[in-house]
N, C-alpha and C positions, 0 to 999 in steps of 0.2 A: 455395465444398466444407465451410469451417469450420464452416456450421450444420448440423443434424440433416436440414433442409427441401434442400438443395443435397447432402449423403453420400444420400437418400431419392429422389433423382432421376436422381442417377448410375447408383447401384445398380439404381433400377428398368428405366433406359435400356439400361443393360449385359444384362440379364435381358432384355428383352426385344429388341436385337442378337439375341445369342444364337436367343431362341424364330425367329427371324425368318430367320434364317441355317441350320438344323437343317428348317424347313420347305423351304428351295430346295436345302441343300445339305447334308444328313445327314452324307456324308464328310468336307467340309472342317469344320461347325461338328456334333461331337457334343454328343448333349444331359447330355454330365457340367460344358460350358462355360458353361452358366447357373449353377452354382455362382459364375461370377468378382461377382455380382449379393447372394449370398449372404457372400462373403467380403467386400466394401468394406463389405454393413453393418455386419458387428463392428467396424468401426473409428470409431462414432459413433452408430450407431442403438440405437433400445430392443429389449430382449428382444422385446417382441411384431414387432415389425416385421422383426429377424431372421429370427424363424419364418415370417410370414409369405411371406417370401421363401426359407428351407429348402425349406417345404412345398412351394410355387408352381414350386419346382428338383426336387423327387423328381416329384411328378404328373408335368409336364413330363417327365422322364427315361421313365417309364414308359408314355409315351403312346411313345414310339421305342424299337423295338431297337438295342440296341449295331451298327453299322454292323462296328467289329473279329469280328462274331459269323458273319458268312459269310450267306449263304443260307438254310440247311441250321439255321441257329439264329434266322431271323428268328421264330417263334410267337411270340406272346404271356411264356408261360410258359418260355421255353427258360432252359436255367443260365444262359449268355451275360450274356441280356439281366436278369436276375434279378441276379445277381453287379453291375452296371451300376447298376440300379436302388439295392440295398444300397449300395453304394461313393456316391452321390450323397444318400442316406439319413444315411447315418453320418456325413460333413463336416457337413449340415447340421445336425445333432445336435449334433456339435463346435462346430462357431460358434455354435448356440445358447446352452450352455453358457459361452463364453468370452465372449458379450454379456454373462449374468446377473453372472458375474464381471468382466467391467468397473464393471455397474451396482453391484455391490454397492462395490467401491472406489469407483466416485466418491461415492455416498453417504456411505461414512466420511472419506470426503477434504472432503466436504461441513457435515462435523457439525465437521471438526475444523477449518476455515477456520470456522468460527462461534463456536468455542471461542474461535479467535486473535481471533477480533476483539472478544467477550466482554472479555476478557482486555486487550487494550489498550485499550479504553474504561474496565475497572477500571485501569489500572495512569496509563494520563494523563487527567482529567477535562476535559473540557470546559468551556473558561475560557468567562465571563459577559460578558455584551455591554456588561455594564456593572459596574464594581468602583472601588466609595469613590473616584470622581471622577475617572473613566477610560473612556477610551470604548474597546473592545477589538474586533476582527475575527480570526481565526486562521483560519487553513485550514493541514491536514497532509495527507501525501499518503505511502505506501511506493512506495519504487523498483520494489520485485519483484512484476509481477501474480500479483491472486491471495494476497496474503500481507497479512495484516493489518498483524502486530509489525513495530516499525522501530527502530533505534538513537537516532530523535529521542525528545528528552522535554521535557517543558514544564508549566508548573506555577505558583499563584500565591497569597497571603497576603494578608493585613490585619495591619500591623503598628501600636503604639500612632501612630507619625511619619506613616504610609501604606499603600500597597499597596507589595506587594512583589513583582518576576516572575523565573522564572528560565528558561531557553531553555540547550537542552545539544543535546552530541552525540555517542550514543555508538560507538567507532572500537571493535568489536570482529568478531567472528565467529558467524554460527548465532545460535543461539538464548539465546548467550552472553547479549545485547544486552541482553536484555530481561530476563535478571536481574539486568544489572549499572544499567540503569536502573529498575529498581526500586528496588536498593541506594540510589542518588541523590534518588528522589521519597522516598522514604520518611524518606535521610538531613533533604531540606530542609521537608517537612511536621510532621515532628517537632523542629527548631528554629527556623525560617525564624520566626514572630511570636516563641519569647523571648528570640531573637540581636539585639540592635539593630545592632552593629557588623559590614557588609558584607563586610570581608575577613576576619574571623573567621568566618563562616560559612562564606566559600570553607575556609578551614583546615580548619571541622570537613566539610564533605563531602568534603575529599580524607582526610580518616581516617578517616572512614565507609566509602570505597571501596577503597580503596589494596588493602587486602588481600585484596580479593574480583578487583582484575587480571590476567589474564598479562602477562607479559612481553612483547607488542605490544599491548596495548590503553592505551587511556586514551579520557579524556571531557571536553570542551572542555562550559563553561560560560560563561554569559553571566549575571550574575545584575543587578536592575533597582531603586533603590527611589527611586519616587513621590513624591515634592512638590510645593509650590504653586508652581512658575513654575521647577519646576526638575528635575533624575532624577541620581539618583549610582549609579555601573557599577564593575564590579567584574569585567575579564574576564580568561579563562583558556581563552590559547589558541581562542576563540570568533572570527568572521567578526563584524568588525565594523557594531554596527547605524549606522541612516542615521538622520540627520535630517531630517525634509523641509518647508519653507515657503517663503519667498520666493527660497532656493537650496535646494543639496540636501548634503548635509555628510556622509562618512564620516567616523567618529567613532572614529577610530584611539588605543587606550589608547598614555598618554605612558608607560608601562612596559610591555610586552610580555612576557608572565608565561604560562610554558609550560600546557596544560592538567592537570587532574585525573591524578595519579595518577604523573605526569611531573614531580613537586617542583615544585608551584608560590608562585609571588613575588608573590602578588595585590595592588594598588596600588588607590585609591580616585580616580575617574575626576568632575567635578562638570561637567554637561551645562546651561545656559538651557532647559527647556521649556512654552514659553506655548502657552498656549490654540488659536492660531491653530497651529503648528505639531505636525506628528506622527512618530512614531519606527517603525520596523521594526528586529523581532526578528527573525534569521533566519539559518535552517541553511545546509553549503557545498553545498547540493542547489539551492539559488537560482543562486550565479555560479558554478558548478562545471556544470550544463545546460551541452552542447554543440550546433550545430548541425551540417548534414550536415558542415564542412568542418569538424569540431575545435573550429571558435569555440569561447571558453566568454563565459556570458551575461555583457555589462557593463552595470554600473551608470552610465546616461549618460541623456542628458536627457529621450529618452524612458520612461524609468522614472521622474524628474525629476515630467517632465505626467503620467504616470501615477497615481502618489500624488497628487496635487494635486488629484483630483479633486474633488466636489460635497460626497460623505459618505467616512465609510471604506469602506466597504462597495464599495462602486463603486469607491475605491480600489485598492484589493486583486484585487477582480475583472478592473479593469485590467489590472494588475501581471501575476494570471497569462493572462489573455489574449498581451498582452507575451511570457510563456514560453513558453507552446505554440505562437506562432508562430517564438520562433527554436528552441526543440526538438518538432516533431510527433511524434517516435517518443516522445514523452516523458523525464524528467529519469531521470541513471544514479543517483542517489541517493535519500535519504531528503528531504522538503523540510518544512520546516513557518514558518510566516510568520504574522509576530502583530505587527499596524497598533496602535500606540498615538495615543489623543490625547487630549490632559487635557480635561474637560467643563466648561467655566462654573459649571453648572448641575446641578449630580452627583446621579446614582438613589441611591434609599438602598438599602443594603445590608443582607441581613439576617447576621448576626454572633452567634460565637459568645463566651462568654465563660471562658476560662481562670478558674484557683483564682488564678494570680498576674495578672491583671490583664489580659494580654493577650487580643486576639480573634483571632481565626481566622473564615473562612469556611466556613460546613459543604460538604465535595467534593459534596454529596448534592442541594444545593442550589442546586449550578453546573447539573448538569441541567436 
């Protein structure tokens, strides 16, 4: 019934059943019932299909006099017959106009959806597959069907000491999420390449966005600086990343900090990360995905096995497969996954030199 073909078949069958019934028993099945197919078509069919069904109903009504008119009114041009034909034609015209209005509104919605998709692409640049010694695989999806904008954010920069990543989750309402995400990413892009201290960077982000947050709004953020054989983390209320190697470790921060907007107290966390290990950065759309019984997704041995697949691309695909099996109806929150693995043979990445000597990877070259 959701497809246009299903609606067309239903409307056509309804119209055909009415036609057969009218031919057999015009008293029990008056010709006006042919409008059932026309009214059904308004829900999902095109203006042309609705018009065809409306014209068919009108022609059919003209072929059969209205039983209410009695024997004396059974002539083709009797007043009663003309009235019921006009009634069918009028309803059919109204159905056509309604279908046209629906088509116009659907076109406007499609355009707005496309604009939202372009805005999301401008807001969150796709990460490169290779970034200054890192292999990156990224997946992001909105929890709301048909809506491209979501509350998750992520980005990367190349600093003099190595690549730097941010992943965050805006806890806001409606379109305010996009505005807050824009502020966080703008602040990160402005300060990330030039601020060597990751804790200070978190404080800068908090200062920039706190004025724009409502009373119930906040932003969880995880910052990561990658260096040879290690990664430095600063976590402000964000789900802890997973380090995957021979075993899987949930990297809880030693001193938990509130999110941005709630007076964060960031502290650094230094973690070893070799080229045989992987680091999964994610938002709570992963761990809060629920099955039919309401059980949340567990970071268990199945996840460890999935993330240990031969390549990072396959690993993330297998993790998404586990998530889809656990929550076949889709996740209830926006989801972002970034799987990182140091590359022992790094690929050269194009960089842009700033006046102060720092380097940033131009977003236009990432796409």
